[in-house]
N, CA, C and O atoms as a CHARMM CRD file, in Angstrom:
* protein
*
  244
    1    1 UNK  N     22.41000  -0.51900  72.15200 PROA 1      0.00000
    2    1 UNK  CA    21.13400   0.71700  72.39300 PROA 1      0.00000
    3    1 UNK  C     19.97000  -0.54100  71.67700 PROA 1      0.00000
    4    1 UNK  O     19.85000  -1.15500  70.61700 PROA 1      0.00000
    5    2 UNK  N     19.16600  -0.42600  73.19300 PROA 2      0.00000
    6    2 UNK  CA    17.45100  -0.81700  72.49700 PROA 2      0.00000
    7    2 UNK  C     17.21000  -0.15400  71.63300 PROA 2      0.00000
    8    2 UNK  O     17.67500   0.96600  71.41900 PROA 2      0.00000
    9    3 UNK  N     15.95700  -1.12000  70.60000 PROA 3      0.00000
   10    3 UNK  CA    15.65200  -0.75700  69.66700 PROA 3      0.00000
   11    3 UNK  C     14.74000   0.50900  69.90200 PROA 3      0.00000
   12    3 UNK  O     14.74600   1.54600  69.23900 PROA 3      0.00000
   13    4 UNK  N     13.63000   0.07000  71.44300 PROA 4      0.00000
   14    4 UNK  CA    13.25100   1.24000  71.53400 PROA 4      0.00000
   15    4 UNK  C     13.72100   2.43600  72.59900 PROA 4      0.00000
   16    4 UNK  O     12.97100   3.18300  73.22700 PROA 4      0.00000
   17    5 UNK  N     14.97200   2.40700  72.61800 PROA 5      0.00000
   18    5 UNK  CA    15.81600   3.58100  73.40500 PROA 5      0.00000
   19    5 UNK  C     16.14800   4.65000  72.67500 PROA 5      0.00000
   20    5 UNK  O     16.52500   4.58900  71.50400 PROA 5      0.00000
   21    6 UNK  N     15.99900   5.84900  73.44800 PROA 6      0.00000
   22    6 UNK  CA    16.40500   6.45100  72.44100 PROA 6      0.00000
   23    6 UNK  C     17.62100   7.54100  73.66000 PROA 6      0.00000
   24    6 UNK  O     17.33800   8.08800  74.72500 PROA 6      0.00000
   25    7 UNK  N     18.88200   7.49200  72.94000 PROA 7      0.00000
   26    7 UNK  CA    20.13600   8.01200  74.63600 PROA 7      0.00000
   27    7 UNK  C     20.35100   9.14700  74.12400 PROA 7      0.00000
   28    7 UNK  O     19.96400   9.48300  73.00400 PROA 7      0.00000
   29    8 UNK  N     20.81400   9.64600  74.68700 PROA 8      0.00000
   30    8 UNK  CA    21.76900  11.09500  74.50100 PROA 8      0.00000
   31    8 UNK  C     20.66400  12.26500  74.81400 PROA 8      0.00000
   32    8 UNK  O     19.60900  12.17200  75.44100 PROA 8      0.00000
   33    9 UNK  N     21.17800  13.24300  74.25800 PROA 9      0.00000
   34    9 UNK  CA    20.45800  14.43600  74.19300 PROA 9      0.00000
   35    9 UNK  C     19.00000  14.30500  73.57600 PROA 9      0.00000
   36    9 UNK  O     19.04800  14.21700  72.34900 PROA 9      0.00000
   37   10 UNK  N     18.19400  14.28200  73.90700 PROA 10     0.00000
   38   10 UNK  CA    16.54800  13.87600  72.91600 PROA 10     0.00000
   39   10 UNK  C     16.54800  15.32000  72.05500 PROA 10     0.00000
   40   10 UNK  O     16.47400  15.30300  70.82600 PROA 10     0.00000
   41   11 UNK  N     16.64700  16.69900  72.89900 PROA 11     0.00000
   42   11 UNK  CA    16.47600  17.70800  72.26200 PROA 11     0.00000
   43   11 UNK  C     17.43000  18.05200  71.04900 PROA 11     0.00000
   44   11 UNK  O     17.04900  18.71800  70.08700 PROA 11     0.00000
   45   12 UNK  N     18.96500  17.43300  71.20600 PROA 12     0.00000
   46   12 UNK  CA    20.19400  18.16300  70.44400 PROA 12     0.00000
   47   12 UNK  C     19.77300  16.97300  69.00200 PROA 12     0.00000
   48   12 UNK  O     20.19500  17.32200  67.90000 PROA 12     0.00000
   49   13 UNK  N     19.02800  15.73800  69.08200 PROA 13     0.00000
   50   13 UNK  CA    18.58700  14.91700  68.34600 PROA 13     0.00000
   51   13 UNK  C     17.62100  15.33700  67.70000 PROA 13     0.00000
   52   13 UNK  O     17.84400  14.90600  66.56900 PROA 13     0.00000
   53   14 UNK  N     16.75400  15.85800  67.67000 PROA 14     0.00000
   54   14 UNK  CA    15.29600  16.16800  67.54900 PROA 14     0.00000
   55   14 UNK  C     16.03600  16.98100  66.29300 PROA 14     0.00000
   56   14 UNK  O     16.06200  16.83800  65.07000 PROA 14     0.00000
   57   15 UNK  N     16.53600  17.77000  67.10700 PROA 15     0.00000
   58   15 UNK  CA    16.92400  19.49600  66.28700 PROA 15     0.00000
   59   15 UNK  C     17.77400  18.71900  64.64600 PROA 15     0.00000
   60   15 UNK  O     17.28400  18.62400  63.52100 PROA 15     0.00000
   61   16 UNK  N     18.97000  18.34300  65.07800 PROA 16     0.00000
   62   16 UNK  CA    19.37800  17.41500  63.92600 PROA 16     0.00000
   63   16 UNK  C     18.98000  16.63100  63.04900 PROA 16     0.00000
   64   16 UNK  O     19.62500  16.40300  62.02600 PROA 16     0.00000
   65   17 UNK  N     17.75400  16.05700  63.35000 PROA 17     0.00000
   66   17 UNK  CA    16.94200  15.13000  62.57300 PROA 17     0.00000
   67   17 UNK  C     16.27400  16.26400  61.57100 PROA 17     0.00000
   68   17 UNK  O     16.26500  16.04200  60.36000 PROA 17     0.00000
   69   18 UNK  N     15.77500  17.35800  62.05100 PROA 18     0.00000
   70   18 UNK  CA    14.55200  18.41500  61.56500 PROA 18     0.00000
   71   18 UNK  C     15.71800  19.33400  60.47400 PROA 18     0.00000
   72   18 UNK  O     15.39000  19.76600  59.36900 PROA 18     0.00000
   73   19 UNK  N     16.91700  19.46900  61.01000 PROA 19     0.00000
   74   19 UNK  CA    17.81100  19.76800  59.89600 PROA 19     0.00000
   75   19 UNK  C     17.86100  18.84000  58.67500 PROA 19     0.00000
   76   19 UNK  O     17.67400  19.18300  57.50800 PROA 19     0.00000
   77   20 UNK  N     18.22500  17.25500  59.25800 PROA 20     0.00000
   78   20 UNK  CA    18.59600  16.88700  58.11100 PROA 20     0.00000
   79   20 UNK  C     17.20200  16.13800  57.42100 PROA 20     0.00000
   80   20 UNK  O     17.39500  15.51500  56.37700 PROA 20     0.00000
   81   21 UNK  N     15.81800  16.18400  57.97500 PROA 21     0.00000
   82   21 UNK  CA    14.70400  15.79900  57.10600 PROA 21     0.00000
   83   21 UNK  C     14.11500  17.55700  57.40600 PROA 21     0.00000
   84   21 UNK  O     13.91600  18.23800  58.41200 PROA 21     0.00000
   85   22 UNK  N     14.00100  17.75600  55.98900 PROA 22     0.00000
   86   22 UNK  CA    13.18800  19.40200  55.94800 PROA 22     0.00000
   87   22 UNK  C     11.98500  19.19300  56.47900 PROA 22     0.00000
   88   22 UNK  O     11.57200  20.07500  57.23100 PROA 22     0.00000
   89   23 UNK  N     11.03800  17.88600  56.21400 PROA 23     0.00000
   90   23 UNK  CA     9.67900  17.64600  56.00700 PROA 23     0.00000
   91   23 UNK  C      9.20400  17.79600  57.90900 PROA 23     0.00000
   92   23 UNK  O      8.10100  18.05500  58.39000 PROA 23     0.00000
   93   24 UNK  N     10.23300  17.57700  58.45700 PROA 24     0.00000
   94   24 UNK  CA     9.63500  16.97400  60.04600 PROA 24     0.00000
   95   24 UNK  C      9.70500  18.63800  60.71400 PROA 24     0.00000
   96   24 UNK  O     10.35000  19.67800  60.58100 PROA 24     0.00000
   97   25 UNK  N      8.56500  18.06500  61.50500 PROA 25     0.00000
   98   25 UNK  CA     7.73300  19.45800  61.63800 PROA 25     0.00000
   99   25 UNK  C      8.15000  19.43400  63.35300 PROA 25     0.00000
  100   25 UNK  O      8.99700  18.56600  63.56400 PROA 25     0.00000
  101   26 UNK  N      7.78200  20.11500  64.47300 PROA 26     0.00000
  102   26 UNK  CA     8.03000  20.06200  66.19900 PROA 26     0.00000
  103   26 UNK  C      6.89400  18.81400  66.63700 PROA 26     0.00000
  104   26 UNK  O      6.97900  18.26400  67.73400 PROA 26     0.00000
  105   27 UNK  N      5.98200  18.50300  65.77700 PROA 27     0.00000
  106   27 UNK  CA     4.35000  17.76100  65.78100 PROA 27     0.00000
  107   27 UNK  C      4.74400  16.87800  66.00800 PROA 27     0.00000
  108   27 UNK  O      4.38200  16.28600  67.02500 PROA 27     0.00000
  109   28 UNK  N      5.95200  16.21900  64.91500 PROA 28     0.00000
  110   28 UNK  CA     6.09500  14.80400  64.44100 PROA 28     0.00000
  111   28 UNK  C      6.77900  14.59500  65.90300 PROA 28     0.00000
  112   28 UNK  O      6.55400  13.46000  66.32100 PROA 28     0.00000
  113   29 UNK  N      7.42400  15.25900  66.64000 PROA 29     0.00000
  114   29 UNK  CA     8.11400  14.57700  67.45300 PROA 29     0.00000
  115   29 UNK  C      7.63700  14.96500  69.27100 PROA 29     0.00000
  116   29 UNK  O      8.24700  15.13700  70.32600 PROA 29     0.00000
  117   30 UNK  N      6.22400  14.96100  68.81900 PROA 30     0.00000
  118   30 UNK  CA     5.24700  14.99600  70.04400 PROA 30     0.00000
  119   30 UNK  C      5.24800  13.53200  70.44300 PROA 30     0.00000
  120   30 UNK  O      5.26100  12.53900  69.71600 PROA 30     0.00000
  121   31 UNK  N      5.23400  13.61100  71.53800 PROA 31     0.00000
  122   31 UNK  CA     4.76700  12.15500  72.44200 PROA 31     0.00000
  123   31 UNK  C      4.66600  11.94900  74.02500 PROA 31     0.00000
  124   31 UNK  O      5.60900  12.13500  74.79400 PROA 31     0.00000
  125   32 UNK  N      3.39800  11.54300  74.39400 PROA 32     0.00000
  126   32 UNK  CA     3.44000  11.25200  75.89800 PROA 32     0.00000
  127   32 UNK  C      3.84600  10.18000  76.19100 PROA 32     0.00000
  128   32 UNK  O      3.71800   9.23900  75.40700 PROA 32     0.00000
  129   33 UNK  N      4.46700  10.03600  77.44900 PROA 33     0.00000
  130   33 UNK  CA     5.51400   9.20400  78.14700 PROA 33     0.00000
  131   33 UNK  C      4.83400   8.07300  78.20900 PROA 33     0.00000
  132   33 UNK  O      3.72800   7.91700  78.72700 PROA 33     0.00000
  133   34 UNK  N      5.60100   7.15100  77.59400 PROA 34     0.00000
  134   34 UNK  CA     4.96600   5.68600  76.97700 PROA 34     0.00000
  135   34 UNK  C      4.31900   5.64600  75.96800 PROA 34     0.00000
  136   34 UNK  O      3.91700   4.49700  75.78100 PROA 34     0.00000
  137   35 UNK  N      4.03300   6.27700  75.26700 PROA 35     0.00000
  138   35 UNK  CA     3.90800   6.10500  73.68300 PROA 35     0.00000
  139   35 UNK  C      4.75200   6.53600  72.94800 PROA 35     0.00000
  140   35 UNK  O      4.46200   6.95100  71.82500 PROA 35     0.00000
  141   36 UNK  N      6.26500   6.53100  73.53200 PROA 36     0.00000
  142   36 UNK  CA     7.33200   6.51800  71.74400 PROA 36     0.00000
  143   36 UNK  C      7.12100   5.44900  70.91400 PROA 36     0.00000
  144   36 UNK  O      8.05900   5.71800  70.16400 PROA 36     0.00000
  145   37 UNK  N      6.74100   4.63700  70.52500 PROA 37     0.00000
  146   37 UNK  CA     6.04200   4.04800  69.49800 PROA 37     0.00000
  147   37 UNK  C      5.50800   4.56200  68.67800 PROA 37     0.00000
  148   37 UNK  O      5.73300   4.43700  67.47400 PROA 37     0.00000
  149   38 UNK  N      4.51900   5.38700  69.31300 PROA 38     0.00000
  150   38 UNK  CA     3.53000   6.02700  68.28200 PROA 38     0.00000
  151   38 UNK  C      4.67800   6.94200  67.86200 PROA 38     0.00000
  152   38 UNK  O      4.85600   6.61300  66.68900 PROA 38     0.00000
  153   39 UNK  N      5.21100   7.52300  68.03600 PROA 39     0.00000
  154   39 UNK  CA     5.95200   8.64900  67.92600 PROA 39     0.00000
  155   39 UNK  C      7.10300   8.39400  66.48200 PROA 39     0.00000
  156   39 UNK  O      7.23700   8.99100  65.41400 PROA 39     0.00000
  157   40 UNK  N      7.93500   6.95700  67.24000 PROA 40     0.00000
  158   40 UNK  CA     8.34200   6.14200  65.94600 PROA 40     0.00000
  159   40 UNK  C      7.77400   5.61400  65.15300 PROA 40     0.00000
  160   40 UNK  O      8.38900   5.39600  64.11000 PROA 40     0.00000
  161   41 UNK  N      6.59000   5.23400  65.23800 PROA 41     0.00000
  162   41 UNK  CA     5.97400   4.74400  63.93300 PROA 41     0.00000
  163   41 UNK  C      5.45300   6.14900  62.76900 PROA 41     0.00000
  164   41 UNK  O      5.42500   6.14100  61.53900 PROA 41     0.00000
  165   42 UNK  N      5.07900   7.28500  63.76200 PROA 42     0.00000
  166   42 UNK  CA     5.02400   8.48400  62.93800 PROA 42     0.00000
  167   42 UNK  C      5.95100   8.87900  62.06400 PROA 42     0.00000
  168   42 UNK  O      5.80600   8.96200  60.84400 PROA 42     0.00000
  169   43 UNK  N      7.25200   9.21000  62.92100 PROA 43     0.00000
  170   43 UNK  CA     8.10200   9.21000  61.75600 PROA 43     0.00000
  171   43 UNK  C      8.75500   8.29100  61.11400 PROA 43     0.00000
  172   43 UNK  O      9.79400   8.74100  60.63300 PROA 43     0.00000
  173   44 UNK  N      8.57800   7.19200  60.90700 PROA 44     0.00000
  174   44 UNK  CA     8.75200   6.07800  59.84500 PROA 44     0.00000
  175   44 UNK  C      7.73700   6.37200  58.97000 PROA 44     0.00000
  176   44 UNK  O      8.39500   6.91300  58.08100 PROA 44     0.00000
  177   45 UNK  N      6.42200   6.40100  58.53600 PROA 45     0.00000
  178   45 UNK  CA     5.69400   6.60600  57.71600 PROA 45     0.00000
  179   45 UNK  C      5.83000   8.30200  57.14500 PROA 45     0.00000
  180   45 UNK  O      5.30200   8.77300  56.13800 PROA 45     0.00000
  181   46 UNK  N      6.57300   8.89100  57.98900 PROA 46     0.00000
  182   46 UNK  CA     6.48300  10.62200  57.61900 PROA 46     0.00000
  183   46 UNK  C      7.95800  10.50800  56.06200 PROA 46     0.00000
  184   46 UNK  O      8.05200  11.10300  54.98800 PROA 46     0.00000
  185   47 UNK  N      9.12800   9.08400  56.98500 PROA 47     0.00000
  186   47 UNK  CA    10.40200   9.58000  55.90000 PROA 47     0.00000
  187   47 UNK  C     10.35600   8.19200  55.50300 PROA 47     0.00000
  188   47 UNK  O     11.36600   7.64100  55.06600 PROA 47     0.00000
  189   48 UNK  N      9.33800   7.63400  55.61400 PROA 48     0.00000
  190   48 UNK  CA     9.33300   6.47000  54.71200 PROA 48     0.00000
  191   48 UNK  C     10.35900   5.30200  54.83400 PROA 48     0.00000
  192   48 UNK  O     10.40300   4.49300  53.90600 PROA 48     0.00000
  193   49 UNK  N     10.98700   5.18700  55.64400 PROA 49     0.00000
  194   49 UNK  CA    12.11000   4.65600  56.65500 PROA 49     0.00000
  195   49 UNK  C     11.76700   3.50900  57.11000 PROA 49     0.00000
  196   49 UNK  O     10.54000   3.60400  57.10100 PROA 49     0.00000
  197   50 UNK  N     12.09700   2.14400  57.63400 PROA 50     0.00000
  198   50 UNK  CA    11.91700   1.03400  58.31000 PROA 50     0.00000
  199   50 UNK  C     12.52900   1.66200  60.08500 PROA 50     0.00000
  200   50 UNK  O     13.25200   2.57300  60.48700 PROA 50     0.00000
  201   51 UNK  N     11.87900   0.75700  60.58600 PROA 51     0.00000
  202   51 UNK  CA    12.25800   1.01300  61.76300 PROA 51     0.00000
  203   51 UNK  C     13.25400   1.26100  61.86600 PROA 51     0.00000
  204   51 UNK  O     13.60600   2.40700  62.14600 PROA 51     0.00000
  205   52 UNK  N     14.18600   0.15500  61.65300 PROA 52     0.00000
  206   52 UNK  CA    15.58800  -0.11500  62.11900 PROA 52     0.00000
  207   52 UNK  C     16.27300   1.11600  61.37700 PROA 52     0.00000
  208   52 UNK  O     17.18700   1.84500  61.76300 PROA 52     0.00000
  209   53 UNK  N     15.64800   1.11600  60.35800 PROA 53     0.00000
  210   53 UNK  CA    16.26700   2.45600  59.17500 PROA 53     0.00000
  211   53 UNK  C     16.54900   3.65700  60.57200 PROA 53     0.00000
  212   53 UNK  O     17.59700   3.97500  61.13400 PROA 53     0.00000
  213   54 UNK  N     15.39800   4.02100  60.74900 PROA 54     0.00000
  214   54 UNK  CA    15.22500   5.09600  61.56600 PROA 54     0.00000
  215   54 UNK  C     15.57100   5.47600  63.04600 PROA 54     0.00000
  216   54 UNK  O     15.58200   6.60400  63.53800 PROA 54     0.00000
  217   55 UNK  N     15.86100   4.23700  63.66200 PROA 55     0.00000
  218   55 UNK  CA    17.00500   4.11600  64.69500 PROA 55     0.00000
  219   55 UNK  C     18.10200   3.87900  64.78700 PROA 55     0.00000
  220   55 UNK  O     18.68300   3.42200  65.77000 PROA 55     0.00000
  221   56 UNK  N     18.59700   4.20600  63.60800 PROA 56     0.00000
  222   56 UNK  CA    19.60500   3.45600  62.91100 PROA 56     0.00000
  223   56 UNK  C     20.48400   5.05200  62.56600 PROA 56     0.00000
  224   56 UNK  O     21.67300   5.31700  62.74100 PROA 56     0.00000
  225   57 UNK  N     19.63400   5.70900  62.15300 PROA 57     0.00000
  226   57 UNK  CA    19.69200   6.84800  61.47200 PROA 57     0.00000
  227   57 UNK  C     19.85000   8.31100  63.45500 PROA 57     0.00000
  228   57 UNK  O     20.36000   9.40000  63.71600 PROA 57     0.00000
  229   58 UNK  N     19.23700   7.51100  64.00400 PROA 58     0.00000
  230   58 UNK  CA    18.79700   8.46300  65.53500 PROA 58     0.00000
  231   58 UNK  C     20.35400   8.08100  66.33100 PROA 58     0.00000
  232   58 UNK  O     21.19300   8.72800  66.95800 PROA 58     0.00000
  233   59 UNK  N     20.23200   7.08400  66.03000 PROA 59     0.00000
  234   59 UNK  CA    22.01800   6.55200  66.70900 PROA 59     0.00000
  235   59 UNK  C     22.74600   6.95600  66.15000 PROA 59     0.00000
  236   59 UNK  O     23.73800   7.15100  66.85200 PROA 59     0.00000
  237   60 UNK  N     22.93400   7.35900  64.77600 PROA 60     0.00000
  238   60 UNK  CA    24.17300   7.47400  64.36000 PROA 60     0.00000
  239   60 UNK  C     24.41900   9.34600  64.74000 PROA 60     0.00000
  240   60 UNK  O     25.56800   9.76000  64.58700 PROA 60     0.00000
  241   61 UNK  N     23.38200  10.31900  65.18900 PROA 61     0.00000
  242   61 UNK  CA    23.52500  11.65100  65.50300 PROA 61     0.00000
  243   61 UNK  C     24.26500  11.86400  66.84300 PROA 61     0.00000
  244   61 UNK  O     24.47000  13.00400  67.26100 PROA 61     0.00000
């Protein structure tokens, strides 16, 4: 998996992330096409995770 690629069913992954991390809201997952990096940075900041940790969590879902 490329570090900037989110694979699989993103709606399902978002749901699982929200279950795992109660602090996340729908607004945290909003991004404009081509601005995925901004969303990832926002999630990193909110969860206190590195980029690699966050992508590993998403990939494991």
